[in-house]
LUMSEDO-654781 format. One record per residue (C-alpha): residue in three letters; z, x, y negated. Coordinates in steps of 0.05 Angstrom, whole numbers, padded with zeros to 5 digits, always signed. Last residue first. Layout:
<pts>
alaZXY;...
</pts>
This chain:
<pts>
unk+00348+00005+00318;unk+00361+00017+00244;unk+00300-00007+00208;unk+00244+00038+00182;unk+00194+00025+00127;unk+00145+00081+00113;unk+00101+00090+00051;unk+00049+00144+00060;unk+00009+00178+00004;unk-00061+00202+00025;unk-00097+00160-00029;unk-00059+00098-00011;unk-00021+00083+00052;unk+00027+00032+00079;unk+00065+00039+00145;unk+00111-00016+00171;unk+00168-00030+00219;unk+00184+00038+00250;unk+00248+00030+00290;unk+00305+00079+00279;unk+00351+00115+00327;unk+00414+00147+00298;unk+00421+00220+00319;unk+00484+00247+00288;unk+00505+00312+00256;unk+00563+00300+00209;unk+00540+00281+00139;unk+00539+00332+00082;unk+00466+00325+00063;unk+00416+00269+00068;unk+00344+00269+00043;unk+00342+00345+00049;unk+00361+00388-00010;unk+00311+00428-00051;unk+00305+00503-00037;unk+00235+00517-00061;unk+00172+00497-00025;unk+00139+00434-00052;unk+00081+00416-00007;unk+00050+00352-00032;unk+00011+00294-00002;unk+00063+00242-00022;unk+00114+00218+00029;unk+00152+00155+00010;unk+00210+00132+00054;unk+00242+00064+00057;unk+00301+00066+00104;unk+00337+00002+00126;unk+00404-00017+00155;unk+00450+00039+00133;unk+00522+00020+00146;unk+00544+00073+00195;unk+00592+00100+00144;unk+00568+00171+00157;unk+00498+00153+00133;unk+00528+00128+00068;unk+00562+00195+00058;unk+00497+00232+00072;unk+00459+00188+00023;unk+00511+00202-00031;unk+00502+00277-00018;unk+00426+00269-00018;unk+00422+00234-00086;unk+00410+00179-00077;unk+00373+00114-00089;unk+00416+00064-00051;unk+00393-00009-00052;unk+00445-00062-00038;unk+00424-00131-00013;unk+00468-00193-00009;unk+00507-00185-00073;unk+00559-00239-00086;unk+00608-00196-00124;unk+00649-00190-00059;unk+00590-00154-00028;unk+00596-00099-00079;unk+00669-00094-00058;unk+00649-00083+00014;unk+00599-00030-00005;unk+00653+00006-00045;unk+00702+00002+00013;unk+00652+00037+00058;unk+00638+00085+00002;unk+00710+00109-00005;unk+00702+00152-00068;unk+00723+00224-00056;unk+00788+00262-00068;unk+00833+00201-00062;unk+00793+00138-00051;unk+00780+00073-00086;unk+00785+00060-00161;unk+00736+00005-00182;unk+00712+00003-00255;unk+00671-00053-00284;unk+00637-00014-00340;unk+00636-00003-00415;unk+00709-00005-00439;unk+00737+00016-00371;unk+00697+00080-00373;unk+00732+00103-00437;unk+00801+00095-00408;unk+00779+00128-00343;unk+00750+00187-00381;unk+00817+00198-00417;unk+00857+00191-00353;unk+00817+00240-00311;unk+00806+00205-00244;unk+00866+00181-00203;unk+00846+00131-00148;unk+00775+00156-00143;unk+00713+00127-00176;unk+00664+00069-00168;unk+00630+00043-00231;unk+00596-00025-00230;unk+00548-00030-00288;unk+00560-00080-00343;unk+00536-00152-00337;unk+00504-00143-00384;unk+00474-00074-00398;unk+00499-00028-00454;unk+00526+00021-00403;unk+00456+00038-00378;unk+00436+00056-00450;unk+00478+00119-00447;unk+00539+00120-00494;unk+00585+00128-00434;unk+00555+00196-00420;unk+00585+00211-00352;unk+00635+00260-00322;unk+00674+00204-00288;unk+00702+00257-00241;unk+00695+00219-00175;unk+00630+00185-00195;unk+00591+00131-00159;unk+00547+00087-00202;unk+00528+00014-00191;unk+00469-00019-00229;unk+00456-00093-00226;unk+00388-00120-00204;unk+00350-00165-00252;unk+00338-00240-00258;unk+00400-00254-00215;unk+00381-00278-00145;unk+00373-00349-00121;unk+00305-00334-00088;unk+00272-00375-00144;unk+00311-00333-00194;unk+00282-00270-00163;unk+00211-00297-00168;unk+00223-00317-00241;unk+00250-00247-00257;unk+00190-00215-00224;unk+00142-00257-00267;unk+00183-00246-00331;unk+00181-00171-00318;unk+00238-00127-00294;unk+00278-00066-00314;unk+00343-00038-00286;unk+00387-00014-00344;unk+00378+00061-00355;unk+00380+00121-00309;unk+00362+00188-00338;unk+00340+00221-00273;unk+00388+00280-00279;unk+00449+00240-00302;unk+00444+00181-00254;unk+00425+00230-00198;unk+00488+00270-00211;unk+00531+00207-00217;unk+00509+00178-00150;unk+00466+00115-00147;unk+00473+00044-00121;unk+00423-00009-00143;unk+00452-00080-00134;unk+00418-00146-00119;unk+00357-00113-00089;unk+00290-00146-00074;unk+00254-00125-00138;unk+00278-00053-00129;unk+00233-00047-00069;unk+00172-00073-00106;unk+00186-00027-00165;unk+00190+00034-00120;unk+00126+00011-00086;unk+00089+00011-00153;unk+00122+00076-00174;unk+00099+00108-00110;unk+00028+00084-00123;unk+00029+00113-00193;unk+00052+00182-00169;unk+00120+00214-00154;unk+00138+00284-00131;unk+00151+00310-00202;unk+00193+00248-00214;unk+00245+00270-00162;unk+00285+00316-00208;unk+00317+00385-00199;unk+00256+00428-00211;unk+00218+00389-00157;unk+00260+00340-00118;unk+00273+00311-00049;unk+00237+00367-00013;unk+00219+00351+00060;unk+00156+00392+00073;unk+00110+00332+00061;unk+00147+00321-00005;unk+00204+00272-00005;unk+00214+00203-00036;unk+00275+00161-00022;unk+00295+00088-00015;unk+00358+00071+00024;unk+00374-00001+00041;unk+00442-00033+00057;unk+00448-00107+00076;unk+00513-00132+00045;unk+00582-00130+00077;unk+00631-00168+00120;unk+00589-00221+00155;unk+00527-00177+00150;unk+00472-00192+00100;unk+00405-00217+00126;unk+00346-00176+00101;unk+00281-00208+00125;unk+00218-00179+00093;unk+00176-00226+00049;unk+00197-00193-00016;unk+00175-00125+00010;unk+00106-00151+00026;unk+00096-00193-00037;unk+00113-00135-00083;unk+00072-00087-00040;unk+00008-00129-00048;unk-00041-00111+00006;unk-00113-00087-00006;unk-00132-00079+00067;unk-00093-00100+00128;unk-00088-00060+00192;unk-00034-00080+00241;unk+00037-00056+00253;unk+00018-00010+00218;unk-00037+00016+00173;unk-00026-00029+00113;unk-00074-00012+00057;unk-00063+00000-00018;
</pts>
């Protein structure tokens, strides 16, 4: 993998690169990253899931980005479709995280207004258990089940208050939160004004279809970004933007 910008470097290590980036948390909340893959024509999924767009190099960068996060934030629909489990690591990555005074692995956080989730899924066997953000009054039977397998936070009436959720994640000691979608969650995060960093993978694929954009549902806004880095391998691009 090569770095094309800000200067050319050959055979770079994505794990070392992303770990070396500065991500200073804000006084009242963690640093918020968004990592997404889209086809060259903007599709976020193929047949409903993102893995059809992925390739080995994307998975390498995906792992490198996850390695810097304290908490991975995901919407319920993405959690279900993509088959999320406990975040994985290796002894080497765990040792690097511990040296940076991070937990050996990131913690998972799921956003679900309805709590329509399979609470027997492996993700809920993790320790510490996942954070689960829901509304003030979700279905009572699902809430009772959720509270046995997750740390549940009830914030919001019809929709989870994501600004409050990010703040509460910060109260757990997390300095870096990584959002992984889907597009509706991304749009809500965009509307909070909290997004600090966008990591965007573009494989050399045209997908067609009617897949969602990277963000949906947010009011139209033009937030300037600053391009920080471009990596490339076999025609796949890996872009890192910071909010300007």
